[in-house]
All heavy atoms as a GROMACS GRO file, in nm:
protein
  565
    1MET      N    1   4.517  -3.113   2.814
    1MET     CA    2   4.460  -3.221   2.891
    1MET      C    3   4.475  -3.350   2.812
    1MET      O    4   4.456  -3.354   2.693
    1MET     CB    5   4.313  -3.190   2.917
    1MET     CG    6   4.244  -3.286   3.004
    1MET     SD    7   4.294  -3.254   3.172
    1MET     CE    8   4.183  -3.353   3.259
    2SER      N    9   4.512  -3.455   2.878
    2SER     CA   10   4.525  -3.584   2.811
    2SER      C   11   4.453  -3.690   2.892
    2SER      O   12   4.432  -3.676   3.011
    2SER     CB   13   4.672  -3.620   2.795
    2SER     OG   14   4.734  -3.626   2.921
    3HIS      N   15   4.414  -3.794   2.823
    3HIS     CA   16   4.342  -3.904   2.887
    3HIS      C   17   4.417  -4.034   2.860
    3HIS      O   18   4.456  -4.061   2.747
    3HIS     CB   19   4.200  -3.916   2.831
    3HIS     CG   20   4.121  -3.790   2.843
    3HIS    ND1   21   4.073  -3.744   2.962
    3HIS    CD2   22   4.085  -3.700   2.750
    3HIS    CE1   23   4.008  -3.632   2.943
    3HIS    NE2   24   4.015  -3.602   2.814
    4GLY      N   25   4.437  -4.114   2.964
    4GLY     CA   26   4.505  -4.242   2.947
    4GLY      C   27   4.413  -4.345   2.885
    4GLY      O   28   4.298  -4.357   2.922
    5LEU      N   29   4.465  -4.416   2.789
    5LEU     CA   30   4.391  -4.522   2.723
    5LEU      C   31   4.472  -4.651   2.734
    5LEU      O   32   4.589  -4.650   2.770
    5LEU     CB   33   4.370  -4.489   2.575
    5LEU     CG   34   4.286  -4.365   2.545
    5LEU    CD1   35   4.284  -4.340   2.395
    5LEU    CD2   36   4.145  -4.382   2.597
    6ARG      N   37   4.411  -4.761   2.702
    6ARG     CA   38   4.479  -4.890   2.711
    6ARG      C   39   4.596  -4.897   2.612
    6ARG      O   40   4.702  -4.949   2.642
    6ARG     CB   41   4.380  -5.002   2.683
    6ARG     CG   42   4.444  -5.139   2.688
    6ARG     CD   43   4.342  -5.245   2.677
    6ARG     NE   44   4.271  -5.250   2.807
    6ARG     CZ   45   4.189  -5.346   2.842
    6ARG    NH1   46   4.163  -5.442   2.758
    6ARG    NH2   47   4.130  -5.345   2.959
    7ASN      N   48   4.580  -4.844   2.492
    7ASN     CA   49   4.684  -4.852   2.388
    7ASN      C   50   4.760  -4.721   2.369
    7ASN      O   51   4.814  -4.695   2.264
    7ASN     CB   52   4.622  -4.892   2.255
    7ASN     CG   53   4.566  -5.032   2.261
    7ASN    OD1   54   4.623  -5.118   2.327
    7ASN    ND2   55   4.455  -5.054   2.194
    8GLY      N   56   4.762  -4.634   2.467
    8GLY     CA   57   4.834  -4.508   2.454
    8GLY      C   58   4.756  -4.393   2.515
    8GLY      O   59   4.667  -4.413   2.597
    9TRP      N   60   4.788  -4.274   2.473
    9TRP     CA   61   4.725  -4.153   2.525
    9TRP      C   62   4.652  -4.081   2.414
    9TRP      O   63   4.691  -4.085   2.299
    9TRP     CB   64   4.831  -4.062   2.585
    9TRP     CG   65   4.886  -4.115   2.712
    9TRP    CD1   66   4.983  -4.211   2.726
    9TRP    CD2   67   4.848  -4.079   2.843
    9TRP    NE1   68   5.007  -4.236   2.856
    9TRP    CE2   69   4.926  -4.155   2.932
    9TRP    CE3   70   4.757  -3.989   2.896
    9TRP    CZ2   71   4.915  -4.144   3.070
    9TRP    CZ3   72   4.746  -3.977   3.032
    9TRP    CH2   73   4.823  -4.055   3.118
   10GLU      N   74   4.545  -4.014   2.451
   10GLU     CA   75   4.470  -3.931   2.358
   10GLU      C   76   4.484  -3.787   2.405
   10GLU      O   77   4.450  -3.754   2.518
   10GLU     CB   78   4.323  -3.971   2.357
   10GLU     CG   79   4.238  -3.890   2.262
   10GLU     CD   80   4.094  -3.935   2.267
   10GLU    OE1   81   4.067  -4.055   2.255
   10GLU    OE2   82   4.009  -3.846   2.284
   11TYR      N   83   4.537  -3.701   2.317
   11TYR     CA   84   4.562  -3.562   2.353
   11TYR      C   85   4.455  -3.471   2.295
   11TYR      O   86   4.411  -3.490   2.182
   11TYR     CB   87   4.699  -3.519   2.301
   11TYR     CG   88   4.811  -3.603   2.357
   11TYR    CD1   89   4.864  -3.710   2.285
   11TYR    CD2   90   4.863  -3.576   2.481
   11TYR    CE1   91   4.965  -3.788   2.337
   11TYR    CE2   92   4.965  -3.653   2.535
   11TYR     CZ   93   5.015  -3.758   2.462
   11TYR     OH   94   5.116  -3.835   2.514
   12ASN      N   95   4.416  -3.372   2.371
   12ASN     CA   96   4.315  -3.276   2.326
   12ASN      C   97   4.381  -3.152   2.266
   12ASN      O   98   4.354  -3.040   2.305
   12ASN     CB   99   4.224  -3.236   2.442
   12ASN     CG  100   4.140  -3.350   2.491
   12ASN    OD1  101   4.107  -3.439   2.415
   12ASN    ND2  102   4.106  -3.350   2.618
   13TYR      N  103   4.472  -3.173   2.172
   13TYR     CA  104   4.537  -3.065   2.099
   13TYR      C  105   4.492  -3.075   1.955
   13TYR      O  106   4.544  -3.156   1.878
   13TYR     CB  107   4.689  -3.077   2.106
   13TYR     CG  108   4.748  -3.051   2.240
   13TYR    CD1  109   4.834  -3.144   2.299
   13TYR    CD2  110   4.722  -2.935   2.309
   13TYR    CE1  111   4.890  -3.120   2.422
   13TYR    CE2  112   4.778  -2.911   2.433
   13TYR     CZ  113   4.862  -3.003   2.488
   13TYR     OH  114   4.918  -2.979   2.610
   14GLU      N  115   4.402  -2.991   1.916
   14GLU     CA  116   4.348  -2.998   1.781
   14GLU      C  117   4.452  -2.949   1.681
   14GLU      O  118   4.490  -2.833   1.682
   14GLU     CB  119   4.222  -2.914   1.771
   14GLU     CG  120   4.110  -2.964   1.861
   14GLU     CD  121   3.990  -2.872   1.862
   14GLU    OE1  122   3.984  -2.783   1.775
   14GLU    OE2  123   3.906  -2.888   1.950
   15ASN      N  124   4.499  -3.038   1.595
   15ASN     CA  125   4.593  -3.008   1.487
   15ASN      C  126   4.723  -2.946   1.536
   15ASN      O  127   4.787  -2.871   1.464
   15ASN     CB  128   4.527  -2.918   1.382
   15ASN     CG  129   4.409  -2.984   1.318
   15ASN    OD1  130   4.409  -3.106   1.297
   15ASN    ND2  131   4.307  -2.908   1.286
   16ARG      N  132   4.762  -2.971   1.660
   16ARG     CA  133   4.890  -2.922   1.712
   16ARG      C  134   4.972  -3.041   1.758
   16ARG      O  135   4.919  -3.137   1.811
   16ARG     CB  136   4.871  -2.826   1.830
   16ARG     CG  137   4.806  -2.696   1.790
   16ARG     CD  138   4.805  -2.599   1.903
   16ARG     NE  139   4.737  -2.657   2.020
   16ARG     CZ  140   4.739  -2.602   2.140
   16ARG    NH1  141   4.805  -2.493   2.161
   16ARG    NH2  142   4.674  -2.658   2.239
   17ARG      N  143   5.103  -3.032   1.736
   17ARG     CA  144   5.192  -3.137   1.781
   17ARG      C  145   5.304  -3.074   1.861
   17ARG      O  146   5.342  -2.960   1.838
   17ARG     CB  147   5.252  -3.212   1.662
   17ARG     CG  148   5.146  -3.285   1.585
   17ARG     CD  149   5.200  -3.375   1.480
   17ARG     NE  150   5.320  -3.325   1.414
   17ARG     CZ  151   5.370  -3.375   1.304
   17ARG    NH1  152   5.310  -3.472   1.244
   17ARG    NH2  153   5.480  -3.327   1.252
   18SER      N  154   5.356  -3.147   1.954
   18SER     CA  155   5.471  -3.103   2.031
   18SER      C  156   5.564  -3.222   2.050
   18SER      O  157   5.532  -3.335   2.013
   18SER     CB  158   5.428  -3.048   2.167
   18SER     OG  159   5.385  -3.152   2.252
   19PHE      N  160   5.679  -3.197   2.108
   19PHE     CA  161   5.775  -3.304   2.132
   19PHE      C  162   5.714  -3.410   2.224
   19PHE      O  163   5.733  -3.528   2.205
   19PHE     CB  164   5.901  -3.243   2.194
   19PHE     CG  165   6.011  -3.341   2.215
   19PHE    CD1  166   6.084  -3.388   2.108
   19PHE    CD2  167   6.042  -3.386   2.341
   19PHE    CE1  168   6.187  -3.479   2.126
   19PHE    CE2  169   6.144  -3.478   2.361
   19PHE     CZ  170   6.216  -3.524   2.253
   20VAL      N  171   5.639  -3.367   2.322
   20VAL     CA  172   5.577  -3.460   2.419
   20VAL      C  173   5.469  -3.544   2.352
   20VAL      O  174   5.466  -3.666   2.368
   20VAL     CB  175   5.519  -3.382   2.539
   20VAL    CG1  176   5.442  -3.475   2.631
   20VAL    CG2  177   5.629  -3.311   2.615
   21THR      N  178   5.382  -3.481   2.276
   21THR     CA  179   5.273  -3.557   2.213
   21THR      C  180   5.322  -3.642   2.097
   21THR      O  181   5.267  -3.749   2.071
   21THR     CB  182   5.162  -3.463   2.164
   21THR    OG1  183   5.215  -3.372   2.068
   21THR    CG2  184   5.099  -3.388   2.278
   22GLU      N  185   5.425  -3.597   2.026
   22GLU     CA  186   5.476  -3.672   1.911
   22GLU      C  187   5.537  -3.806   1.953
   22GLU      O  188   5.519  -3.907   1.887
   22GLU     CB  189   5.581  -3.588   1.838
   22GLU     CG  190   5.628  -3.646   1.709
   22GLU     CD  191   5.524  -3.642   1.598
   22GLU    OE1  192   5.433  -3.558   1.604
   22GLU    OE2  193   5.534  -3.725   1.507
   23PHE      N  194   5.608  -3.807   2.067
   23PHE     CA  195   5.676  -3.928   2.111
   23PHE      C  196   5.614  -3.990   2.236
   23PHE      O  197   5.672  -4.077   2.298
   23PHE     CB  198   5.825  -3.898   2.136
   23PHE     CG  199   5.897  -3.859   2.010
   23PHE    CD1  200   5.931  -3.727   1.988
   23PHE    CD2  201   5.929  -3.953   1.915
   23PHE    CE1  202   5.998  -3.689   1.873
   23PHE    CE2  203   5.996  -3.917   1.799
   23PHE     CZ  204   6.030  -3.784   1.778
   24ASP      N  205   5.493  -3.944   2.274
   24ASP     CA  206   5.420  -3.999   2.388
   24ASP      C  207   5.504  -3.998   2.517
   24ASP      O  208   5.515  -4.098   2.586
   24ASP     CB  209   5.375  -4.142   2.359
   24ASP     CG  210   5.225  -4.152   2.344
   24ASP    OD1  211   5.158  -4.049   2.366
   24ASP    OD2  212   5.177  -4.260   2.312
   25LEU      N  213   5.563  -3.883   2.548
   25LEU     CA  214   5.650  -3.873   2.664
   25LEU      C  215   5.570  -3.834   2.788
   25LEU      O  216   5.573  -3.722   2.835
   25LEU     CB  217   5.761  -3.770   2.637
   25LEU     CG  218   5.850  -3.804   2.519
   25LEU    CD1  219   5.953  -3.696   2.497
   25LEU    CD2  220   5.917  -3.939   2.538
   26VAL      N  221   5.497  -3.928   2.841
   26VAL     CA  222   5.418  -3.908   2.962
   26VAL      C  223   5.456  -4.013   3.064
   26VAL      O  224   5.520  -4.113   3.033
   26VAL     CB  225   5.266  -3.914   2.931
   26VAL    CG1  226   5.223  -3.798   2.844
   26VAL    CG2  227   5.230  -4.044   2.864
   27CYS      N  228   5.417  -3.992   3.185
   27CYS     CA  229   5.440  -4.083   3.297
   27CYS      C  230   5.589  -4.114   3.314
   27CYS      O  231   5.665  -4.028   3.350
   27CYS     CB  232   5.356  -4.208   3.285
   27CYS     SG  233   5.181  -4.173   3.290
   28GLY      N  234   5.631  -4.235   3.288
   28GLY     CA  235   5.768  -4.276   3.313
   28GLY      C  236   5.869  -4.222   3.214
   28GLY      O  237   5.989  -4.234   3.236
   29ASP      N  238   5.825  -4.162   3.106
   29ASP     CA  239   5.917  -4.113   3.003
   29ASP      C  240   5.937  -3.961   3.008
   29ASP      O  241   5.996  -3.905   2.916
   29ASP     CB  242   5.866  -4.152   2.864
   29ASP     CG  243   5.871  -4.301   2.840
   29ASP    OD1  244   5.959  -4.366   2.900
   29ASP    OD2  245   5.789  -4.351   2.764
   30GLU      N  246   5.890  -3.895   3.113
   30GLU     CA  247   5.903  -3.749   3.115
   30GLU      C  248   6.047  -3.702   3.129
   30GLU      O  249   6.079  -3.590   3.096
   30GLU     CB  250   5.817  -3.687   3.225
   30GLU     CG  251   5.863  -3.718   3.365
   30GLU     CD  252   5.768  -3.806   3.440
   30GLU    OE1  253   5.662  -3.841   3.390
   30GLU    OE2  254   5.803  -3.841   3.554
   31TRP      N  255   6.138  -3.789   3.174
   31TRP     CA  256   6.279  -3.752   3.183
   31TRP      C  257   6.338  -3.726   3.045
   31TRP      O  258   6.436  -3.653   3.032
   31TRP     CB  259   6.359  -3.861   3.255
   31TRP     CG  260   6.363  -3.991   3.179
   31TRP    CD1  261   6.274  -4.094   3.188
   31TRP    CD2  262   6.459  -4.030   3.082
   31TRP    NE1  263   6.308  -4.195   3.102
   31TRP    CE2  264   6.424  -4.158   3.035
   31TRP    CE3  265   6.573  -3.969   3.029
   31TRP    CZ2  266   6.496  -4.226   2.939
   31TRP    CZ3  267   6.645  -4.038   2.933
   31TRP    CH2  268   6.606  -4.164   2.889
   32MET      N  269   6.279  -3.783   2.940
   32MET     CA  270   6.330  -3.761   2.805
   32MET      C  271   6.312  -3.617   2.759
   32MET      O  272   6.391  -3.568   2.678
   32MET     CB  273   6.262  -3.856   2.706
   32MET     CG  274   6.304  -3.998   2.722
   32MET     SD  275   6.226  -4.094   2.592
   32MET     CE  276   6.291  -4.256   2.628
   33VAL      N  277   6.209  -3.550   2.808
   33VAL     CA  278   6.189  -3.409   2.775
   33VAL      C  279   6.305  -3.326   2.829
   33VAL      O  280   6.361  -3.242   2.759
   33VAL     CB  281   6.054  -3.357   2.830
   33VAL    CG1  282   6.038  -3.209   2.802
   33VAL    CG2  283   5.939  -3.435   2.770
   34ASP      N  284   6.343  -3.352   2.954
   34ASP     CA  285   6.456  -3.281   3.013
   34ASP      C  286   6.586  -3.314   2.940
   34ASP      O  287   6.670  -3.227   2.919
   34ASP     CB  288   6.470  -3.315   3.161
   34ASP     CG  289   6.352  -3.266   3.243
   34ASP    OD1  290   6.292  -3.164   3.205
   34ASP    OD2  291   6.319  -3.333   3.344
   35MET      N  292   6.603  -3.440   2.901
   35MET     CA  293   6.723  -3.479   2.827
   35MET      C  294   6.729  -3.409   2.692
   35MET      O  295   6.835  -3.363   2.649
   35MET     CB  296   6.725  -3.630   2.808
   35MET     CG  297   6.844  -3.680   2.730
   35MET     SD  298   6.998  -3.653   2.814
   35MET     CE  299   6.995  -3.789   2.926
   36TYR      N  300   6.616  -3.398   2.625
   36TYR     CA  301   6.609  -3.329   2.496
   36TYR      C  302   6.648  -3.183   2.512
   36TYR      O  303   6.731  -3.131   2.435
   36TYR     CB  304   6.468  -3.342   2.438
   36TYR     CG  305   6.443  -3.251   2.320
   36TYR    CD1  306   6.496  -3.282   2.195
   36TYR    CD2  307   6.368  -3.135   2.334
   36TYR    CE1  308   6.474  -3.200   2.087
   36TYR    CE2  309   6.346  -3.052   2.225
   36TYR     CZ  310   6.399  -3.085   2.103
   36TYR     OH  311   6.377  -3.002   1.996
   37GLN      N  312   6.592  -3.115   2.610
   37GLN     CA  313   6.623  -2.974   2.632
   37GLN      C  314   6.769  -2.954   2.671
   37GLN      O  315   6.834  -2.859   2.625
   37GLN     CB  316   6.530  -2.916   2.738
   37GLN     CG  317   6.387  -2.907   2.692
   37GLN     CD  318   6.292  -2.866   2.804
   37GLN    OE1  319   6.326  -2.874   2.920
   37GLN    NE2  320   6.174  -2.823   2.766
   38SER      N  321   6.823  -3.043   2.752
   38SER     CA  322   6.964  -3.033   2.792
   38SER      C  323   7.057  -3.054   2.674
   38SER      O  324   7.155  -2.981   2.658
   38SER     CB  325   6.995  -3.135   2.901
   38SER     OG  326   6.921  -3.108   3.016
   39SER      N  327   7.027  -3.152   2.590
   39SER     CA  328   7.114  -3.177   2.474
   39SER      C  329   7.104  -3.063   2.373
   39SER      O  330   7.205  -3.028   2.309
   39SER     CB  331   7.081  -3.311   2.410
   39SER     OG  332   6.949  -3.313   2.362
   40LEU      N  333   6.988  -3.003   2.359
   40LEU     CA  334   6.973  -2.888   2.269
   40LEU      C  335   7.057  -2.771   2.319
   40LEU      O  336   7.131  -2.708   2.241
   40LEU     CB  337   6.826  -2.849   2.259
   40LEU     CG  338   6.792  -2.734   2.166
   40LEU    CD1  339   6.818  -2.774   2.022
   40LEU    CD2  340   6.647  -2.693   2.184
   41ASN      N  341   7.051  -2.743   2.448
   41ASN     CA  342   7.130  -2.634   2.505
   41ASN      C  343   7.280  -2.663   2.497
   41ASN      O  344   7.360  -2.571   2.474
   41ASN     CB  345   7.089  -2.606   2.649
   41ASN     CG  346   6.956  -2.535   2.656
   41ASN    OD1  347   6.921  -2.459   2.567
   41ASN    ND2  348   6.880  -2.561   2.761
   42LEU      N  349   7.320  -2.786   2.516
   42LEU     CA  350   7.460  -2.823   2.503
   42LEU      C  351   7.508  -2.802   2.360
   42LEU      O  352   7.619  -2.755   2.337
   42LEU     CB  353   7.481  -2.969   2.546
   42LEU     CG  354   7.624  -3.019   2.543
   42LEU    CD1  355   7.710  -2.941   2.643
   42LEU    CD2  356   7.628  -3.167   2.575
   43GLY      N  357   7.424  -2.833   2.263
   43GLY     CA  358   7.458  -2.808   2.123
   43GLY      C  359   7.475  -2.660   2.094
   43GLY      O  360   7.566  -2.620   2.020
   44PHE      N  361   7.389  -2.577   2.152
   44PHE     CA  362   7.405  -2.432   2.137
   44PHE      C  363   7.536  -2.384   2.197
   44PHE      O  364   7.605  -2.300   2.140
   44PHE     CB  365   7.289  -2.356   2.203
   44PHE     CG  366   7.159  -2.363   2.127
   44PHE    CD1  367   7.039  -2.370   2.195
   44PHE    CD2  368   7.155  -2.363   1.989
   44PHE    CE1  369   6.919  -2.375   2.128
   44PHE    CE2  370   7.036  -2.369   1.920
   44PHE     CZ  371   6.917  -2.375   1.990
   45LEU      N  372   7.571  -2.436   2.314
   45LEU     CA  373   7.695  -2.397   2.381
   45LEU      C  374   7.817  -2.436   2.298
   45LEU      O  375   7.906  -2.353   2.274
   45LEU     CB  376   7.702  -2.461   2.520
   45LEU     CG  377   7.828  -2.431   2.600
   45LEU    CD1  378   7.832  -2.285   2.639
   45LEU    CD2  379   7.834  -2.520   2.723
   46ILE      N  380   7.821  -2.560   2.252
   46ILE     CA  381   7.934  -2.606   2.172
   46ILE      C  382   7.942  -2.528   2.041
   46ILE      O  383   8.050  -2.485   1.998
   46ILE     CB  384   7.924  -2.757   2.147
   46ILE    CG1  385   7.944  -2.833   2.278
   46ILE    CG2  386   8.025  -2.803   2.043
   46ILE    CD1  387   7.913  -2.980   2.271
   47GLY      N  388   7.827  -2.506   1.978
   47GLY     CA  389   7.824  -2.430   1.853
   47GLY      C  390   7.872  -2.287   1.870
   47GLY      O  391   7.941  -2.233   1.784
   48SER      N  392   7.839  -2.225   1.983
   48SER     CA  393   7.884  -2.087   2.004
   48SER      C  394   8.034  -2.080   2.021
   48SER      O  395   8.099  -1.987   1.972
   48SER     CB  396   7.813  -2.025   2.125
   48SER     OG  397   7.853  -2.088   2.245
   49PHE      N  398   8.094  -2.181   2.087
   49PHE     CA  399   8.240  -2.182   2.099
   49PHE      C  400   8.306  -2.208   1.964
   49PHE      O  401   8.404  -2.142   1.927
   49PHE     CB  402   8.286  -2.288   2.201
   49PHE     CG  403   8.270  -2.244   2.343
   49PHE    CD1  404   8.187  -2.314   2.428
   49PHE    CD2  405   8.338  -2.134   2.392
   49PHE    CE1  406   8.171  -2.276   2.560
   49PHE    CE2  407   8.324  -2.094   2.524
   49PHE     CZ  408   8.240  -2.164   2.608
   50VAL      N  409   8.253  -2.305   1.889
   50VAL     CA  410   8.312  -2.339   1.759
   50VAL      C  411   8.300  -2.222   1.662
   50VAL      O  412   8.400  -2.180   1.600
   50VAL     CB  413   8.246  -2.466   1.700
   50VAL    CG1  414   8.284  -2.487   1.555
   50VAL    CG2  415   8.282  -2.587   1.784
   51PHE      N  416   8.182  -2.166   1.647
   51PHE     CA  417   8.164  -2.055   1.554
   51PHE      C  418   8.234  -1.928   1.604
   51PHE      O  419   8.282  -1.848   1.524
   51PHE     CB  420   8.016  -2.027   1.529
   51PHE     CG  421   7.954  -2.122   1.430
   51PHE    CD1  422   7.858  -2.214   1.470
   51PHE    CD2  423   7.992  -2.120   1.297
   51PHE    CE1  424   7.802  -2.301   1.380
   51PHE    CE2  425   7.936  -2.208   1.206
   51PHE     CZ  426   7.841  -2.298   1.247
   52GLY      N  427   8.240  -1.908   1.735
   52GLY     CA  428   8.312  -1.793   1.789
   52GLY      C  429   8.460  -1.800   1.759
   52GLY      O  430   8.522  -1.702   1.717
   53TYR      N  431   8.519  -1.916   1.781
   53TYR     CA  432   8.661  -1.935   1.752
   53TYR      C  433   8.687  -1.919   1.602
   53TYR      O  434   8.782  -1.852   1.561
   53TYR     CB  435   8.706  -2.074   1.798
   53TYR     CG  436   8.851  -2.103   1.766
   53TYR    CD1  437   8.953  -2.047   1.841
   53TYR    CD2  438   8.883  -2.186   1.660
   53TYR    CE1  439   9.085  -2.072   1.811
   53TYR    CE2  440   9.015  -2.212   1.628
   53TYR     CZ  441   9.117  -2.155   1.704
   53TYR     OH  442   9.247  -2.180   1.672
   54ALA      N  443   8.603  -1.981   1.520
   54ALA     CA  444   8.621  -1.971   1.375
   54ALA      C  445   8.604  -1.826   1.327
   54ALA      O  446   8.677  -1.782   1.237
   54ALA     CB  447   8.522  -2.063   1.303
   55ALA      N  448   8.514  -1.753   1.386
   55ALA     CA  449   8.494  -1.613   1.346
   55ALA      C  450   8.615  -1.528   1.384
   55ALA      O  451   8.654  -1.437   1.310
   55ALA     CB  452   8.368  -1.558   1.413
   56ASP      N  453   8.675  -1.556   1.499
   56ASP     CA  454   8.794  -1.483   1.539
   56ASP      C  455   8.911  -1.512   1.445
   56ASP      O  456   8.991  -1.423   1.415
   56ASP     CB  457   8.834  -1.518   1.682
   56ASP     CG  458   8.742  -1.457   1.786
   56ASP    OD1  459   8.668  -1.363   1.750
   56ASP    OD2  460   8.744  -1.504   1.901
   57ARG      N  461   8.921  -1.635   1.400
   57ARG     CA  462   9.032  -1.673   1.311
   57ARG      C  463   9.015  -1.618   1.170
   57ARG      O  464   9.113  -1.588   1.104
   57ARG     CB  465   9.045  -1.825   1.305
   57ARG     CG  466   9.071  -1.892   1.436
   57ARG     CD  467   9.206  -1.860   1.493
   57ARG     NE  468   9.307  -1.926   1.413
   57ARG     CZ  469   9.436  -1.900   1.420
   57ARG    NH1  470   9.480  -1.811   1.504
   57ARG    NH2  471   9.521  -1.963   1.344
   58SER      N  472   8.894  -1.606   1.122
   58SER     CA  473   8.872  -1.564   0.983
   58SER      C  474   8.811  -1.425   0.972
   58SER      O  475   8.757  -1.391   0.869
   58SER     CB  476   8.784  -1.665   0.911
   58SER     OG  477   8.653  -1.658   0.962
   59HIS      N  478   8.815  -1.348   1.076
   59HIS     CA  479   8.765  -1.210   1.079
   59HIS      C  480   8.614  -1.200   1.060
   59HIS      O  481   8.564  -1.097   1.020
   59HIS     CB  482   8.840  -1.123   0.978
   59HIS     CG  483   8.987  -1.126   0.999
   59HIS    ND1  484   9.047  -1.075   1.110
   59HIS    CD2  485   9.087  -1.178   0.923
   59HIS    CE1  486   9.178  -1.093   1.103
   59HIS    NE2  487   9.204  -1.157   0.990
   60GLY      N  488   8.543  -1.304   1.082
   60GLY     CA  489   8.398  -1.299   1.100
   60GLY      C  490   8.309  -1.310   0.979
   60GLY      O  491   8.204  -1.372   0.986
   61SER      N  492   8.343  -1.253   0.867
   61SER     CA  493   8.247  -1.244   0.757
   61SER      C  494   8.209  -1.381   0.699
   61SER      O  495   8.092  -1.410   0.678
   61SER     CB  496   8.301  -1.154   0.646
   61SER     OG  497   8.423  -1.208   0.597
   62THR      N  498   8.307  -1.465   0.673
   62THR     CA  499   8.280  -1.597   0.616
   62THR      C  500   8.204  -1.685   0.714
   62THR      O  501   8.107  -1.753   0.677
   62THR     CB  502   8.411  -1.667   0.578
   62THR    OG1  503   8.484  -1.582   0.492
   62THR    CG2  504   8.385  -1.799   0.510
   63VAL      N  505   8.244  -1.682   0.839
   63VAL     CA  506   8.180  -1.766   0.940
   63VAL      C  507   8.039  -1.718   0.968
   63VAL      O  508   7.948  -1.797   0.988
   63VAL     CB  509   8.265  -1.768   1.069
   63VAL    CG1  510   8.193  -1.844   1.179
   63VAL    CG2  511   8.399  -1.830   1.042
   64THR      N  512   8.018  -1.587   0.968
   64THR     CA  513   7.884  -1.534   0.990
   64THR      C  514   7.791  -1.580   0.878
   64THR      O  515   7.678  -1.622   0.903
   64THR     CB  516   7.886  -1.380   0.997
   64THR    OG1  517   7.973  -1.341   1.102
   64THR    CG2  518   7.748  -1.325   1.021
   65LEU      N  519   7.837  -1.577   0.756
   65LEU     CA  520   7.756  -1.626   0.644
   65LEU      C  521   7.728  -1.774   0.657
   65LEU      O  522   7.616  -1.818   0.638
   65LEU     CB  523   7.827  -1.596   0.512
   65LEU     CG  524   7.754  -1.639   0.385
   65LEU    CD1  525   7.621  -1.567   0.373
   65LEU    CD2  526   7.839  -1.613   0.263
   66LEU      N  527   7.831  -1.852   0.692
   66LEU     CA  528   7.813  -1.996   0.711
   66LEU      C  529   7.714  -2.025   0.824
   66LEU      O  530   7.628  -2.111   0.813
   66LEU     CB  531   7.947  -2.062   0.740
   66LEU     CG  532   7.944  -2.212   0.769
   66LEU    CD1  533   7.899  -2.288   0.645
   66LEU    CD2  534   8.079  -2.259   0.818
   67MET      N  535   7.725  -1.951   0.934
   67MET     CA  536   7.636  -1.971   1.047
   67MET      C  537   7.492  -1.939   1.013
   67MET      O  538   7.399  -2.007   1.054
   67MET     CB  539   7.682  -1.884   1.165
   67MET     CG  540   7.605  -1.907   1.292
   67MET     SD  541   7.667  -1.813   1.430
   67MET     CE  542   7.653  -1.647   1.374
   68LEU      N  543   7.471  -1.834   0.934
   68LEU     CA  544   7.335  -1.798   0.894
   68LEU      C  545   7.274  -1.900   0.798
   68LEU      O  546   7.152  -1.917   0.796
   68LEU     CB  547   7.336  -1.659   0.829
   68LEU     CG  548   7.362  -1.543   0.923
   68LEU    CD1  549   7.377  -1.414   0.844
   68LEU    CD2  550   7.253  -1.530   1.027
   69LEU      N  551   7.356  -1.969   0.722
   69LEU     CA  552   7.305  -2.067   0.626
   69LEU      C  553   7.278  -2.202   0.691
   69LEU      O  554   7.209  -2.284   0.631
   69LEU     CB  555   7.404  -2.083   0.512
   69LEU     CG  556   7.419  -1.960   0.421
   69LEU    CD1  557   7.527  -1.986   0.318
   69LEU    CD2  558   7.288  -1.925   0.355
   70THR      N  559   7.332  -2.229   0.810
   70THR     CA  560   7.311  -2.359   0.873
   70THR      C  561   7.194  -2.357   0.966
   70THR      O  562   7.142  -2.262   1.006
   70THR     CB  563   7.434  -2.408   0.950
   70THR    OG1  564   7.469  -2.311   1.045
   70THR    CG2  565   7.546  -2.438   0.856
   0.00000   0.00000   0.00000
């Protein structure tokens, strides 16, 4: 639950933070949450193609280690 204030929003999340509360993404800025999730999923998709191709070229062991370290 959140309450609108003149200088921002007050959130009733005791000692918890989220992407929405950290950047005050309420009302007119809620589209940024969808943009964040879409860009994160796009990064996963691109990364899976890049690491998949690299694993096929190098027989997997080196790329798997690199992927686990990143």
